[in-house]
N, C-alpha and C positions, 0 to 999 in steps of 0.2 A: 477346660472344660469344650470351648468351641474347635478348639487344635482336636479333641477326640471325638467329635461330632462331625468334624470334616475331614478327617481320616476314615471312620466309619463310610461315610457317603463314597469317598472315594473310593478304596478296599472293594463296597459292594461292586462299582460299575467295574471296578477293572474283574470281579469274580463270575458279572455277567457276561459281560466281551470274553472270559477266556474260561467259561463255561464245559466247551469242546477239548480245550486243554488239561483241566482239573481232571477230568471226568480219563482222559490217557493215564494221568500219571496214576490215578487211585487204580487205574487196570495193573499197572506196572508194579503198584506197590502191593497187590494183593497176588499179583500172579508169580512175584518174587517171594510169597509168605509162602503161597504153594510149594512153590520149587524148594524152598528150603525145610516143610514140615515133610513132604516126600521125601526127601532127601534123609534126616532123620529117623524116618520109618524105617531105614535100613537097619538103624543102630540101637533105636531102641526099641525093647520088647513088646508086644501088642497089647499086653494087661492093663492095668487102669494107672497104674506109677509110670509105666513105659511112656502111657500115652498125657499125663499129666506132663515127664519132664519135656517131652516133643514139644506138644504145646507153650513150654513155656519158655525152651528155647526158642521157638521160631516167633514168639511175639518179640523177644527179647532182643533176636539178631538186626532184624531190619533198622530200626531207629536206631541203635547203637553204629553201625554200617556206616550208615547216611548223617552220623555227626562226628565222626570219624574225618569226614570228607575234606568240610571246611576248617578243622581241626588243625589236619596235617599239612593243609596249604599254610593254613599261619602260621604254623608253627616253623617252616620251610621257609618265611620270607621275616617271621618277625622272632624267632627262635626263643618264644614262651609259650605259655599252656594260652588257648582257645577261652576267652572268657564267659562264651555263650553253651560249652558245649553241652552242658544239660538242658539248658533252654531248646536246645535244638531236636534235644534226643525226647524230650519232653513233646514238645508238638507233634513231632513223625507220631509219637507212640501213642497220642489221641488219635488223630488221622488215620492211625492202621486201626485202629480196635474201634472206630464208628463206621469205617466201610467193611470191616470185618463184620461187626454187630449187623449191618443193614444188610450183609451178603449170608447172614450164620441161615442156616437150614436144618434144625434140629435131626439127631439121628432115630429114627424109628423101631 
């Protein structure tokens, strides 16, 4: 329990100190998501099903790509599967969903 409390305090201090870097990383994540979404707009139809498929793929694309980067590096070094791939994908997905939810503006 004490280790968790110390880790929480240290991570909170790091988050406060690195807030500008965190904001830049979130802006890059959101702009990459928007770029993928705009690119997929050329492939999918304008209807409800096309919009759903476009948003689905755009939302899954970035976490998987970001999770594949350390996985490929790990595989090149160890020649075995990276054990934390899905955890990285989940964390990036949750961060991306949080950032998108904050930036969301409903279509009127």
